[in-house]
C-alpha positions in Angstrom: 105.5 105.2 149.4 108.8 103.8 147.0 109.2 104.6 143.8 111.1 102.7 140.4 111.9 106.0 138.1 112.4 104.3 133.5 113.9 107.0 131.5 114.0 106.4 127.5 116.4 108.2 125.5 115.9 108.5 121.7 119.3 108.5 119.9 118.7 110.4 116.6 121.9 110.5 113.8 122.2 114.2 112.7 124.7 114.3 109.7 127.1 116.7 108.7 126.2 119.4 106.7 129.6 117.9 104.2 128.6 114.4 105.2 129.2 111.5 102.9 127.3 108.5 102.8 129.7 105.6 102.0 129.0 102.5 100.5 130.3 99.3 101.3 127.6 96.8 100.4 124.1 96.0 98.7 121.9 96.6 101.7 120.8 100.2 102.9 122.1 98.7 106.2 125.6 98.8 105.3 125.8 102.2 104.8 128.0 104.7 106.4 128.3 108.0 107.3 130.0 110.4 109.8 127.9 112.8 112.0 126.7 113.5 115.1 124.9 111.7 117.8 122.0 113.6 120.0 119.8 112.0 122.3 116.1 113.5 123.4 114.8 111.8 126.9 110.9 110.8 125.5 109.7 109.3 128.8 110.9 110.4 131.7 108.6 108.9 134.9 108.4 107.8 138.6 106.7 104.7 139.0 105.2 104.2 142.8 105.2 100.4 143.2 101.9 99.1 142.9 102.4 100.5 139.3 105.9 99.0 138.2 104.4 95.5 136.3 102.6 97.6 134.0 104.2 100.5 133.6 108.0 98.5 132.8 106.0 96.1 130.2 104.6 99.8 128.7 107.8 101.3 128.8 108.9 97.7 127.1 105.8 98.3 123.8 107.3 101.9 123.8 111.3 101.2 123.8 110.0 98.4 120.9 108.5 101.1 118.7 111.3 103.3 118.2 113.5 100.7 116.4 111.4 99.2 114.1 112.0 96.6 111.7 113.3 97.7 108.1 112.5 98.2 105.0 114.9 95.7 103.8 114.4 93.3 106.6 116.7 94.6 108.8 116.6 94.7 112.4 116.9 97.7 115.1 118.8 98.3 117.8 118.3 99.1 121.5 119.6 98.6 124.8 118.3 97.8 127.9 120.1 98.3 131.5 118.2 98.1 134.7 119.6 98.8 138.4 118.9 95.3 139.2 119.2 96.2 143.0 115.5 96.3 145.1 112.4 96.8 143.0 114.0 96.3 139.6 114.5 93.0 139.4 110.3 93.1 139.0 111.8 95.5 136.2 114.3 92.7 134.7 111.5 90.0 135.5 108.9 92.3 133.0 111.4 92.8 130.6 112.7 89.0 130.0 109.0 87.9 130.1 108.5 90.1 127.3 111.0 88.6 125.4 110.6 85.2 125.8 106.9 85.8 125.0 108.1 87.3 122.0 109.8 84.1 120.8 108.0 82.7 121.9 104.7 83.7 119.3 108.3 84.4 116.7 106.5 88.3 117.2 109.1 90.9 115.6 111.8 91.6 118.4 115.0 94.3 117.8 118.8 93.2 118.7 118.3 93.7 122.3 121.6 94.7 124.7 119.9 94.0 127.9 122.3 94.9 130.7 121.2 94.1 134.2 123.4 95.7 136.6 124.8 96.3 140.3 125.6 99.9 141.3 129.6 99.2 142.5 131.5 101.9 144.8 133.5 104.6 142.7 137.2 103.7 143.9 136.6 101.3 140.7 135.9 103.6 138.1 139.7 102.8 136.9 138.6 99.2 136.2 137.0 98.2 133.0 132.9 97.0 133.8 132.9 93.0 133.0 129.8 90.5 133.6 129.4 88.8 136.6 127.0 86.2 136.2 123.1 88.0 135.7 124.1 91.6 136.4 127.2 94.3 135.3 128.3 95.8 138.2 128.8 99.3 137.7 130.8 102.0 139.5 128.4 104.5 139.8 131.4 107.7 138.7 132.2 105.6 135.4 127.8 105.8 134.6 128.2 109.4 135.7 130.9 111.1 133.9 130.4 110.8 130.8 126.6 111.9 131.2 127.7 115.1 132.7 130.1 115.3 129.0 126.8 114.7 126.6 124.9 117.6 129.0 128.2 120.1 128.6 128.0 118.8 124.9 124.0 119.7 124.4 124.1 116.2 123.2 121.0 115.6 125.5 117.8 117.3 125.1 114.7 116.8 127.8 110.9 116.6 125.8 108.0 118.0 126.9 107.9 114.6 129.4 105.9 113.7 133.2 108.1 114.4 135.6 110.4 116.5 133.5 110.2 119.2 136.2 111.4 116.8 138.9 114.6 115.8 136.5 115.3 119.3 136.3 115.5 119.2 140.1 118.0 116.1 140.6 119.6 117.4 137.6 121.0 120.9 139.3 121.1 119.7 142.6 123.8 116.9 141.4 127.2 118.0 142.4 130.8 116.1 141.9 132.5 116.3 145.4 136.7 116.7 145.3 137.7 114.3 147.6 140.8 115.1 150.1 143.7 115.0 149.0 145.4 111.7 149.2 141.4 110.1 149.9 139.8 108.3 147.6 137.8 109.1 143.7 135.7 112.5 143.2 131.8 111.8 144.7 129.2 112.4 142.6 126.0 112.6 144.5 122.9 115.7 145.3 123.4 118.6 146.7 121.6 117.4 150.1 121.2 114.1 151.4 116.9 114.5 151.6 117.0 114.6 147.5 116.5 112.0 145.0 118.1 111.2 142.4 115.7 108.1 140.9 115.2 110.4 137.2 119.2 111.6 137.4 120.5 107.2 138.0 118.1 105.9 135.1 119.0 108.8 132.8 123.1 108.0 133.9 122.0 104.6 132.9 120.1 104.2 129.7 122.9 106.7 128.2 125.8 104.5 129.6 124.7 101.8 128.2 124.9 103.1 124.5 128.3 105.2 125.8 129.5 101.7 126.5 129.1 100.0 124.2 129.8 102.6 121.3 132.7 104.4 122.8 135.7 104.7 120.1 133.6 104.3 117.1 134.1 107.5 114.4 131.7 105.9 111.8 127.6 105.3 112.4 125.5 103.2 110.5 122.2 104.6 109.4 119.6 102.3 108.4 116.4 104.1 106.2 
């Protein structure tokens, strides 16, 4: 059976012990703090195609709960990235329908950075991704590398999720293959071709979506 992998990352701002809050406006949403960021894998599951539509709706609702409306009416922020090839197009349609439905009903909807993605060759890794129509072309190596660094720096933690063992297996089986001199760029792929990397790709895409948007920022906005 075909599977589609879905991963949800929850971001947590961890202030340093010596962090200072710097009010720059009258609202709590304008207060900035120097600190570090941690990500928890709170959902990781491979879904069979016949349950994909229903599961996509459930995942969308789960993600919205991670970004509730603040006490002062400020909106939460979430990032959604979906591989637009194959069955991923079904997930894109579900997410768009859910967002449109909430807007029509005038229900709360956080600020959503929604990015349908098409994977590209690693040879394009030095090019900054630019939106192409409805999709963002993302080189595989450019998305993988920030995630690798995040694991090395212990920024990503894997909690008690449905397919934790499968995710760990995919992580352990992943390798960087150095090219021969003059033959191109590094390749990131499973050690054995028969190994799946669906959950790994979903995790990589989830982290890349945040990393690409926030890259270069030294301060974190804290809403409480």
